[in-house]
C-alpha positions as CSV (number, residue, x, y, z in Angstrom):
1,X,81.3,6.2,39.9
2,X,79.6,8.1,42.6
3,X,78.0,11.5,41.9
4,X,80.7,13.6,43.7
5,X,83.5,12.0,41.6
6,X,81.5,12.5,38.4
7,X,80.9,16.1,39.1
8,X,84.6,16.7,40.0
9,X,85.6,15.0,36.7
10,X,83.2,17.0,34.6
11,X,84.3,20.2,36.4
12,X,87.9,19.5,35.6
13,X,87.0,18.9,32.0
14,X,85.1,22.1,31.8
15,X,88.0,24.1,33.4
16,X,90.2,23.0,30.5
17,X,87.9,24.6,28.0
18,X,89.3,27.9,26.9
19,X,85.9,29.5,26.8
20,X,85.3,28.6,30.5
21,X,88.8,29.9,31.4
22,X,88.0,33.2,29.7
23,X,84.7,33.4,31.5
24,X,86.4,32.7,34.9
25,X,88.6,35.7,34.4
26,X,85.6,38.0,34.2
27,X,85.4,40.0,37.4
28,X,81.6,39.8,37.5
29,X,81.7,36.0,37.3
30,X,84.4,35.8,40.1
31,X,82.3,38.1,42.3
32,X,79.2,36.1,41.7
33,X,81.0,32.9,42.6
34,X,82.4,34.4,45.8
35,X,78.9,35.5,46.8
36,X,77.6,32.0,46.1
37,X,80.3,30.4,48.2
38,X,79.7,32.9,51.0
39,X,75.9,32.3,50.9
40,X,76.5,28.5,51.1
41,X,78.8,29.0,54.1
42,X,76.4,31.3,55.8
43,X,73.5,28.9,55.2
44,X,75.6,26.1,56.7
45,X,76.4,28.2,59.8
46,X,72.7,29.1,60.3
47,X,71.7,25.4,59.9
48,X,74.4,24.3,62.4
49,X,73.2,26.9,64.9
50,X,69.6,25.8,64.5
51,X,70.6,22.2,65.0
52,X,72.6,23.1,68.1
53,X,69.8,25.1,69.7
54,X,67.3,22.4,68.9
55,X,69.5,19.8,70.5
56,X,69.9,21.9,73.6
57,X,66.2,22.4,73.9
58,X,65.7,18.7,73.6
59,X,68.5,17.9,76.0
60,X,70.6,16.2,73.4
61,X,74.4,16.2,73.1
62,X,75.9,18.2,70.3
63,X,78.9,17.4,68.2
64,X,80.9,20.1,69.8
65,X,80.1,18.8,73.3
66,X,81.2,15.3,72.2
67,X,84.5,16.7,70.8
68,X,85.1,18.6,74.1
69,X,84.4,15.4,76.1
70,X,86.8,13.4,74.0
71,X,89.5,16.1,74.3
72,X,89.0,16.0,78.1
73,X,89.1,12.3,78.2
74,X,92.4,12.2,76.2
75,X,93.9,14.8,78.6
76,X,92.8,12.8,81.6
77,X,94.1,9.6,80.1
78,X,97.5,11.3,79.5
79,X,97.6,12.6,83.1
80,X,96.7,9.1,84.4
81,X,99.5,7.5,82.5
82,X,101.9,10.1,83.8
83,X,100.7,9.5,87.3
84,X,101.1,5.8,87.0
85,X,104.7,6.2,85.7
86,X,105.5,8.5,88.6
87,X,103.9,6.1,91.1
88,X,105.9,3.2,89.6
89,X,109.1,5.2,89.8
90,X,108.4,6.1,93.4
91,X,107.6,2.5,94.3
92,X,110.9,1.4,92.7
93,X,112.8,4.1,94.6
94,X,111.2,3.1,97.9
95,X,112.0,-0.6,97.2
96,X,115.6,0.3,96.5
97,X,115.8,2.5,99.6
98,X,114.3,-0.3,101.8
99,X,116.7,-2.8,100.2
100,X,119.7,-0.6,100.8
101,X,118.7,0.0,104.5
102,X,118.4,-3.8,105.0
103,X,121.9,-4.4,103.6
104,X,123.4,-1.9,106.0
């Protein structure tokens, strides 16, 4: 069993303990937990910003830039498919028109 699953399993077991449930209802504990989650989130944001600025200084591509490029590529691919369908329809219409004029 990997560490993440083990921790989750132990955490669930702890949450079932009435003493822990009572402790979790304490406003001070809840406030401290919220502050801990916020601190982790803020640290992650700061780290991500530092990585991004370092990548830019070194001329490297960031995750966000790759995501934006992928999004643009999907959009262009969709537009290309649509243009191909329209071109095919126009070609068929032109062939029908030229076939109808030859029959006349």
